[in-house]
C-alpha positions, -999 to +999 in steps of 0.1 A: +399+223-349+401+240-379+367+259-377+384+294-379+383+305-415+397+332-435+363+341-449+356+376-464+321+379-474+313+407-499+312+441-483+276+448-467+264+415-473+235+400-451+257+374-441+282+398-423+253+417-405+232+387-398+246+354-403+221+325-416+203+306-393+218+274-402+253+287-392+240+300-360+223+263-353+256+246-364+278+267-339+251+259-314+256+222-320+292+221-322+296+239-289+275+213-270+278+179-258+255+147-264+240+153-231+231+188-236+206+183-261+202+214-283+179+207-308+147+214-292+155+249-302+131+265-329+149+254-358+134+235-385+133+231-421+105+226-449+097+193-462+083+185-494+044+180-501+034+146-485+062+143-460+063+148-425+084+175-408+119+170-406+127+191-374+157+181-357+145+169-322+159+136-318+191+119-310+199+101-342+205+134-362+225+149-336+247+119-330+253+121-368+266+157-366+288+150-334+301+120-346+312+137-380+329+166-360+349+142-340+361+120-370+340+088-363+318+068-386+284+086-386+261+062-405+223+064-395+212+032-376+186+022-402+175-015-411+188-017-448+182-047-471+188-054-508+169-082-530+191-096-555+186-118-584+198-155-581+200-185-598+167-199-610+149-166-599+125-144-614+122-105-615+088-109-596+103-133-569+132-107-563+103-079-560+083-098-536+112-106-513+118-067-510+082-060-505+079-086-478+110-076-460+100-039-458+066-049-445+081-069-419+101-039-405+086-015-379+081+020-388+058+048-405+043+052-438+057+034-467+072+053-499+078+035-530+102+051-555+102+036-593+119+049-624+084+056-641+048+059-628+037+028-644+048-003-626+048-038-644+054-058-613+023-072-597+036-073-562+048-035-562+014-026-580-003-041-549+018-025-526+012+011-539-025+004-540-025+001-503-040+031-485-014+055-470+015+044-494+030+071-514+045+064-548+071+086-568+087+083-601+121+095-606+112+124-626+102+153-603+111+133-571+138+146-547+151+118-528+163+119-492+134+131-473+125+098-458+128+106-419+098+084-403+091+064-434+099+031-450+115+033-483+111+008-512+139+021-540+133-001-570+156-008-595+177+022-590+209+035-610+237+049-595+223+082-591+192+070-571+210+050-552+224+084-536+190+090-525+189+061-499+226+064-490+233+072-453+198+090-451+174+088-423+145+063-426+127+038-406+139+010-431+153+009-467+148-017-491+164-018-525+157-039-554+187-043-575+188-042-612+225-037-621+255-055-599+276-027-612+257+001-600+251-014-565+285-027-557+299+003-537+266+010-521+266-027-508+302-022-495+297+008-475+260+004-467+262-034-455+228-045-461+209-077-456+212-094-489+179-110-499+183-139-523+160-170-532+156-193-503+184-176-485+197-144-469+229-129-463+233-111-431+254-081-427+290-087-422+316-067-408+325-037-430+355-041-451+368-003-456+393+000-484+432+001-472+439+039-481+466+060-463+452+087-437+446+122-450+469+152-440+454+166-406+442+197-421+423+181-452+408+157-426+395+187-406+380+202-436+362+171-444+349+167-409+337+202-411+319+195-444+304+165-432+291+183-400+276+209-423+259+185-446+244+164-417+225+194-406+204+194-439+180+169-452+192+175-487+231+173-478+256+197-489+247+234-496+261+255-525+279+277-501+300+248-484+308+235-521+320+269-529+341+272-499+357+237-507+363+246-545+379+280-535+402+264-509+414+236-535+421+265-559+436+289-534+454+262-512+466+240-538+497+228-520+474+208-493+456+189-519+484+180-542+494+146-524+457+137-517+442+110-540+405+108-550+402+073-534+415+087-501+387+114-502+358+091-511+370+065-482+370+094-457+337+109-469+321+074-466+337+070-431+323+102-420+287+090-430+281+113-459+255+107-486+266+092-517+258+123-537+280+142-516+307+120-517+305+120-554+306+157-556+334+161-534+356+135-549+345+149-583+359+184-573+394+169-567+393+147-598+387+181-616+416+197-601+439+168-606+430+172-643+441+208-642+405+223-642+392+253-624+362+263-607+336+292-612+332+303-575+309+330-566+325+363-557+316+359-519+340+329-514+361+336-545+394+343-521+383+319-493+407+293-479+404+273-447+434+282-423 
């Protein structure tokens, strides 16, 4: 594996004397087997107000970390559906299909996310009015903290689709607004498609035909995926800085890699949509000859 890294934190930094709890936890996970479940240890992360604790105590999250480390597909096993506008259809009927499907799924409290606080849909307004239902507008809401909840994501753009891309939840329903915005999400999430008088069940996933990555680049992505899987919010700034530094300090390993290869592999590793965009965006910028501003702790860093 490629976990031994040429990392030189700033002299006297706290990371040298006392590694962050997140790093110690990851090391524990990567040394353990699926049967030797380590996540009952006292490691937890704060949750935003109104959400239950996201402490790592169950097999789904651990399986995601293990699978990503081994290079397997690591998509959370979550029921997912998208309500699409069909012929002789209406927006309200489309909305109602999503609401009915979500309520038919077993799970915890319902979370509704809409572009604005004001909701013109009668069916969604009735749902929001039900006791225990949480309603969030895009502004000020940080998606992805949906463990133990059923989520209705109404009319998302590409950015907000990332909030329901490879995240833990009891069920996810999306109401499509733009076909262009949802095409890639549908391709990789393989949801039930709700149409007027019909539903299209998930099909066998069609992965894009791309050449395999060089072994060292693939190992780096497995490491990044494993780290991101341990956080409810995905990739952290220090992992981003490590990746950017490696792209600048070891350009030889990235010169033959395409953005399409990176996107496909990140998706296969079960990474969140936002993280896929971030990583592939870094490579695109390097292909354009641009440089990154990396913090002093990681400026000379590169993966071995």
